[in-house]
C-alpha positions in Angstrom: 151.7 295.4 113.6 148.0 295.2 114.4 147.2 292.1 116.5 144.0 290.4 117.3 143.1 287.5 119.7 140.6 284.7 119.4 139.4 282.5 122.2 137.9 279.1 121.9 136.1 278.5 125.2 135.2 274.8 124.7 133.8 272.2 127.0 137.3 270.9 127.8 139.5 273.9 127.8 140.2 277.6 126.9 142.5 278.1 123.9 143.8 281.5 122.9 145.5 282.5 119.7 147.1 285.9 118.9 147.3 286.7 115.2 148.5 289.3 112.8 145.2 291.1 111.9 146.2 291.4 108.2 147.4 287.9 107.4 146.0 285.6 110.1 149.5 284.4 110.9 149.5 282.9 114.4 152.0 284.8 116.6 151.5 283.1 119.9 149.0 280.7 121.6 148.2 279.0 124.9 145.5 277.1 126.7 144.2 276.2 130.1 141.8 273.4 131.2 138.2 273.7 132.2 136.6 271.6 134.9 135.1 268.3 133.8 131.4 267.6 134.1 128.1 268.6 132.5 127.6 271.6 134.8 130.3 274.1 135.6 130.6 277.4 137.6 130.9 279.9 134.8 133.5 281.8 136.8 135.8 278.8 136.0 135.8 279.8 132.4 136.8 283.3 133.3 139.6 282.0 135.5 140.8 279.7 132.6 140.9 282.7 130.3 143.0 284.7 132.7 145.5 281.8 132.9 145.5 281.1 129.1 145.7 284.8 128.3 148.4 285.7 130.7 151.2 287.3 128.8 149.4 286.8 125.5 146.6 289.4 125.5 148.5 292.5 126.6 148.5 295.0 123.8 146.2 293.2 121.4 144.0 295.6 119.5 140.8 293.4 119.4 139.6 290.2 120.8 136.6 287.8 120.3 135.2 284.8 122.1 133.8 281.7 120.3 132.3 279.4 122.9 130.5 276.1 123.4 126.9 276.6 122.4 123.6 276.1 124.2 124.8 276.2 127.8 122.5 277.9 130.3 124.1 280.7 132.3 121.5 282.1 134.7 122.4 285.4 136.4 120.7 287.2 139.2 119.9 290.9 139.3 123.5 292.0 140.0 125.1 289.6 137.5 126.1 286.7 139.8 125.4 283.1 138.6 122.5 281.6 140.5 123.7 278.1 139.9 126.4 276.2 137.9 125.9 276.6 134.1 124.2 273.6 132.6 126.2 272.6 129.5 125.1 271.5 126.1 125.8 267.8 126.9 123.8 267.7 130.1 120.8 265.4 129.2 118.7 265.8 132.4 116.4 268.1 130.4 115.4 265.3 127.8 112.0 264.9 129.3 111.5 268.7 129.3 112.3 268.9 125.6 109.6 266.2 124.9 107.1 268.3 126.9 107.9 271.5 125.1 107.4 269.9 121.7 103.9 268.8 122.6 103.0 272.2 124.2 103.7 274.2 121.0 101.9 271.7 118.8 104.6 269.4 117.5 107.9 269.3 115.7 106.8 271.2 112.6 105.6 274.1 114.8 109.0 274.4 116.5 110.9 274.1 113.2 108.7 276.9 111.7 109.1 279.1 114.8 112.9 278.9 115.5 114.4 276.4 113.0 115.0 273.9 115.8 113.1 271.1 117.5 113.8 270.9 121.3 116.3 268.3 122.5 118.0 268.1 125.8 120.9 270.2 124.6 119.0 273.4 123.7 119.0 276.2 126.2 115.2 276.4 126.2 114.9 272.8 127.5 117.3 273.5 130.3 115.2 276.5 131.3 112.1 274.2 131.5 114.1 271.7 133.7 115.3 274.5 136.0 111.7 276.0 136.3 110.3 272.6 137.3 113.2 271.3 139.5 114.7 274.4 140.9 111.8 277.0 141.1 113.5 279.0 143.9 116.6 279.5 141.7 114.5 280.2 138.6 112.8 282.9 140.6 116.2 284.5 141.2 117.2 284.4 137.5 117.0 287.9 136.2 119.0 287.4 133.0 119.9 284.4 130.8 123.1 284.4 128.7 125.2 281.8 126.9 128.8 280.8 127.7 130.3 283.0 125.0 128.0 285.9 126.1 129.2 285.6 129.7 132.9 285.8 128.7 132.3 288.7 126.4 130.5 290.5 129.2 133.4 289.8 131.6 135.9 291.1 129.0 134.0 294.4 129.0 134.3 294.7 132.7 131.1 292.9 133.7 131.1 291.4 137.2 128.6 291.1 140.0 127.5 294.6 140.8 128.7 296.0 137.5 126.3 295.2 134.7 127.1 296.5 131.2 124.5 295.3 128.8 125.2 291.6 127.8 125.4 290.9 124.1 125.4 287.9 121.8 125.4 287.2 118.1 123.2 285.4 115.5 125.3 282.2 115.5 125.0 281.5 119.2 121.5 282.9 119.7 120.3 280.5 117.0 121.0 277.5 119.3 118.8 278.7 122.2 115.4 277.6 120.9 114.0 281.1 121.6 115.6 283.1 118.7 114.5 282.7 115.2 117.2 282.7 112.5 114.6 283.4 109.8 113.1 286.4 111.4 116.2 287.6 113.3 114.2 288.1 116.5 113.7 286.6 119.9 110.6 284.6 120.6 110.0 285.8 124.1 106.6 284.0 124.1 108.5 280.7 123.8 111.0 281.7 126.5 108.1 282.5 128.9 106.3 279.2 128.1 109.5 277.2 128.8 110.3 279.1 132.0 106.8 278.8 133.4 105.8 282.5 132.8 109.2 284.0 133.9 110.7 286.5 131.4 114.4 287.0 132.3 116.3 289.6 130.2 118.2 288.4 127.1 121.4 289.7 125.5 121.3 292.1 122.6 122.0 290.3 119.3 124.8 292.0 117.4 125.4 292.1 113.7 128.4 289.9 112.6 131.0 292.7 112.5 129.5 294.9 115.2 131.6 295.5 118.2 130.3 294.6 121.7 132.4 297.2 123.4 135.9 297.5 124.7 138.0 296.0 127.5 138.9 298.3 130.5 142.3 298.6 128.8 140.8 299.8 125.5 140.9 296.7 123.3 137.9 296.3 121.0 135.7 293.4 121.9 133.9 291.8 118.9 130.5 290.2 119.0 131.9 286.6 119.3 129.9 283.6 118.3 129.3 279.9 118.9 132.1 277.4 118.4 130.8 275.8 115.2 130.2 279.2 113.6 133.7 280.2 114.7 135.3 277.2 113.1 133.3 277.8 109.9 134.7 281.4 109.8 138.2 280.2 110.6 138.1 277.6 107.8 136.5 280.2 105.4 134.1 277.5 104.1 132.6 277.9 100.6 129.6 276.6 98.8 129.8 272.8 98.5 132.0 272.5 101.6 130.7 270.4 104.4 132.7 270.4 107.6 132.8 267.3 109.7 134.4 267.8 113.1 135.6 264.8 115.0 136.1 266.0 118.6 134.8 264.2 121.6 131.5 264.8 120.1 130.8 265.3 116.3 129.3 267.9 114.0 128.5 268.1 110.3 127.6 271.5 108.9 127.5 273.7 105.8 127.0 277.3 104.9 123.8 278.2 103.2 122.0 281.4 102.1 118.7 280.4 103.6 117.4 279.4 107.0 116.6 275.7 107.4 113.6 274.2 109.3 113.8 270.4 109.7 110.8 269.1 111.6 112.7 265.8 112.3 115.0 267.8 114.6 118.1 266.1 113.1 119.3 269.3 111.4 119.6 272.3 113.8 118.7 275.5 111.9 121.6 277.6 113.1 122.9 281.0 111.8 126.6 281.6 111.1 129.0 284.4 111.9 128.8 286.2 108.6 125.1 286.9 108.1 124.3 283.6 106.4 123.1 280.3 107.9 124.7 277.1 109.2 122.5 274.0 109.2 124.2 271.6 111.5 123.9 268.0 112.7 125.4 267.3 116.2 126.3 263.9 117.6 127.3 263.2 121.2 129.8 260.6 120.1 132.8 260.9 117.7 136.5 260.7 118.8 135.4 259.4 122.2 134.5 256.2 120.3 138.2 255.6 119.5 139.5 256.5 122.9 136.9 254.3 124.6 137.8 251.4 122.2 141.4 251.8 122.9 140.7 251.7 126.7 138.6 248.5 126.1 141.5 246.9 124.2 144.2 248.2 126.7 146.1 250.0 124.0 147.0 253.6 123.1 145.6 255.4 120.0 148.5 254.7 117.7 148.3 251.0 118.4 144.5 251.1 117.9 145.0 252.6 114.5 147.6 250.0 113.7 145.3 247.2 114.7 142.4 248.6 112.7 144.6 248.8 109.6 145.2 245.1 109.9 141.5 244.2 109.5 139.7 244.3 106.2 137.1 246.9 105.3 133.8 245.8 106.9 135.8 244.4 109.9 134.8 240.8 109.1 131.2 241.6 109.8 131.8 243.2 113.3 129.7 246.4 113.6 129.8 249.0 116.4 126.7 251.1 116.9 128.6 253.8 118.8 126.0 255.6 121.0 128.3 255.3 124.0 127.2 258.5 125.9 123.5 258.3 124.7 123.0 260.2 121.5 121.5 263.4 120.2 121.2 262.5 116.5 119.2 260.3 116.6 117.7 261.6 119.7 118.4 258.7 122.1 119.7 260.3 125.3 119.7 257.0 127.2 121.1 254.7 124.5 124.3 252.7 124.8 126.9 251.4 122.4 126.6 247.9 121.0 128.8 245.5 119.2 127.2 243.3 116.5 128.3 240.4 114.5 130.6 238.8 117.1 131.6 235.3 116.0 134.5 233.2 117.2 136.6 233.9 114.0 135.8 237.6 114.1 136.5 238.2 117.9 139.9 239.7 117.5 141.3 243.0 118.6 141.9 244.1 115.0 138.3 243.7 114.0 136.9 245.4 117.1 139.4 248.3 116.4 138.3 248.5 112.7 134.6 248.4 113.8 135.3 251.5 116.0 136.7 253.5 113.1 133.9 252.5 110.8 131.2 252.9 113.3 132.3 256.5 114.1 132.4 257.4 110.4 129.1 255.7 109.5 127.6 257.6 112.4 128.8 260.9 110.8 127.8 259.7 107.3 124.3 259.5 108.7 124.7 263.2 109.7 125.7 264.0 106.2 122.6 262.3 104.9 120.5 264.6 107.1 122.2 267.6 105.5 121.6 266.3 101.9 118.0 265.7 102.9 117.5 269.5 103.3 119.2 270.4 100.0 122.9 270.6 100.9 125.0 269.1 98.0 128.4 268.2 99.3 131.3 268.9 96.9 133.9 267.9 99.4 134.1 267.2 103.2 136.5 269.2 105.4 137.6 266.9 108.1 138.7 268.6 111.4 139.2 267.8 115.0 141.8 265.6 116.8 140.7 262.3 115.1 141.0 263.9 111.6 144.8 263.7 111.9 144.7 259.9 111.4 145.4 258.8 107.8 143.1 255.8 108.4 140.2 258.0 109.4 140.7 260.0 106.1 140.7 256.9 104.0 137.7 255.3 105.6 135.8 258.6 105.6 136.3 258.9 101.8 134.9 255.4 101.5 131.8 255.8 103.6 131.0 259.5 102.8 131.4 258.9 99.0 132.9 262.3 98.3 136.4 263.8 98.4 137.7 264.3 101.9 140.2 267.2 102.6 142.1 267.7 105.8 143.0 271.3 106.6 146.3 272.0 108.2 145.9 271.2 112.0 145.0 274.4 113.8 142.6 275.8 116.4 140.0 276.8 113.9 137.4 277.9 116.5 139.9 280.3 118.0 141.2 281.4 114.6 137.6 282.1 113.5 137.2 284.3 116.6 140.4 286.1 115.8 139.3 286.6 112.2 136.0 288.1 113.5 137.9 290.4 115.8 140.0 291.6 112.9 136.8 292.1 110.8 135.2 294.2 113.5 138.4 296.2 114.0 138.7 297.0 110.3 135.1 298.1 109.7 135.3 296.4 106.2 132.2 294.9 104.6 133.8 291.4 104.6 136.2 289.4 106.9 139.9 289.5 106.1 141.2 287.0 103.6 142.6 284.3 105.9 142.6 281.0 104.1 143.1 277.5 105.6 145.7 275.3 103.9 144.8 271.8 103.0 147.5 269.2 103.9 145.8 266.0 102.8 143.1 265.1 100.3 141.6 261.8 99.6 139.2 261.4 96.7 136.2 259.2 96.9 137.1 255.7 95.6 136.1 255.0 92.0 134.5 251.8 93.2 131.8 252.8 95.7 130.7 249.2 96.5 132.9 248.7 99.6 131.8 252.0 101.2 128.1 251.1 100.4 128.5 247.7 101.9 130.0 249.1 105.1 127.2 251.5 105.5 124.5 248.9 104.7 125.8 246.6 107.5 125.9 249.5 109.9 122.4 250.5 109.0 121.1 247.0 109.6 122.7 246.9 113.0 121.4 250.3 114.0 117.9 249.5 112.8 117.8 246.3 114.6 118.3 248.2 117.8 116.5 251.5 117.4 114.2 251.8 114.4 
């Protein structure tokens, strides 16, 4: 049997799956935690991969990494990190992003150049922050890579003093702010502008099925990709599918045949892992809204869901605007969460719990609106992530999204997408192997859209009162 491995190197952990290359059947899997925080020594990711992969990776024929996007990994001339990696959710570069927008001539100029408008999360904003706040370290930076690039390089034997050429792929490169999905080329002029004239080396961008090299033991190493492109490949999304991921943070994305360029900055103009494009809206807050509300009420998540189910749709007028950790979409890095509509008769645990569920899903419904605003027409929403396993989440999502909501079988789709890419690179075929996700629940949009529209209208009024 030919076997392939896929790795999801996320913010929280490293997950490894080993699959049958022909069918995608998962044969074994494991995971190991990553350190907490918004900056992490990148060698910790390699250590976690060694722990998670111990006993799993021996004998696999190919492997690929799908990693958290946009993190800044700065390496010196021999390949050693010059500082801890700044992760996508580190917001210290928010002011730097504002400056970069002005320096190029505004949001439209950035959207036209690279399909993205700088925000704190983009690698290019982190480079500007580093240049201005840590110039001595910036001077030592000889090469800039992304988290998945770093692990792919390490798989190929890269280490300080041994420097095979780092590689990346279209999906991950498209989140940097200095690679253009529409032209397929780096904008090194923007890199130099952001890094105050410095021009560190960048990884070679591989085609979707192009191998990066081999491990020292001989396994093929595929190009790898970013986590969202990996999940899209694992889910095998089709035209009309919009994926909404409810992890700690949230994303909404779809596959398109053309590059997007949204001057508002709400829609990131990413590429996918197949040669197409992946317009994406990212939020800093999703499932954390539920865990934080459970902590507030002093209950566990099953009890929170039970409480929320006891309150009527609309939560008796209680609305949670859930920007608990600041927010990226809308771009409000220093915002906080706020409860509206508190009255004596509505101040009950059940209504607060319900407001948490509705606030989370109205927030992601706003993300869907941004996608429809650039021409995406949702036929159905594929709901993934830990919070998607909740029947109440599925029911409320169908109400507020206004389209059919399907829940794929619970699986590590980022890691599965990486494994599918590894199988593709190994086969040399023109298309990825036919691994299809199975839907285990489906909730059609209610025939009566009034309730969902009312919930969204109340949420919109609360949000606008604060931030518009």
